[in-house]
C-alpha positions, -999 to 999 in steps of 0.1 A, spaced: -1 2 0 16 34 -9 10 63 10 -5 96 -9 24 117 4 53 96 -7 64 64 -27 72 45 6 52 14 8 30 6 42 36 -28 52 1 -47 61 1 -63 95 -24 -84 114 -34 -80 152 -50 -110 166 -71 -104 200 -94 -123 221 -119 -117 247 -141 -137 269 -169 -126 292 -186 -145 319 -217 -135 336 -218 -150 369 -251 -136 377 -273 -107 374 -252 -84 393 -216 -96 384 -195 -102 353 -159 -113 347 -139 -101 316 -105 -115 302 -90 -98 272 -57 -107 254 -42 -83 229 -20 -93 202 -18 -130 214 6 -138 186 30 -111 197 40 -96 164 65 -72 163 53 -53 134 67 -15 126 40 9 120 45 41 97 52 52 63 64 87 65 98 82 81 87 80 116 81 44 128 64 27 159 65 -5 172 32 -23 176 19 -27 212 32 -63 224 12 -89 239 -8 -80 270 -37 -90 287 -65 -75 310 -89 -92 339 -117 -71 350 -146 -74 374 -178 -58 374 -202 -55 401 -237 -35 396 -256 -23 424 
């Protein structure tokens, strides 16, 4: 893919995420999210400034409704 401002090609990339929700009852919910589960280390950018993709990470959350 070429950017509109230059002839540099922007490399396509794929990030794989997974999220699981579990409703324990009417008031409680548990959520587990995995981001970039393949731990891809792609470079992002195409205008001379490059950034690294966020490494693999996870988030566990608990929600209690009143």
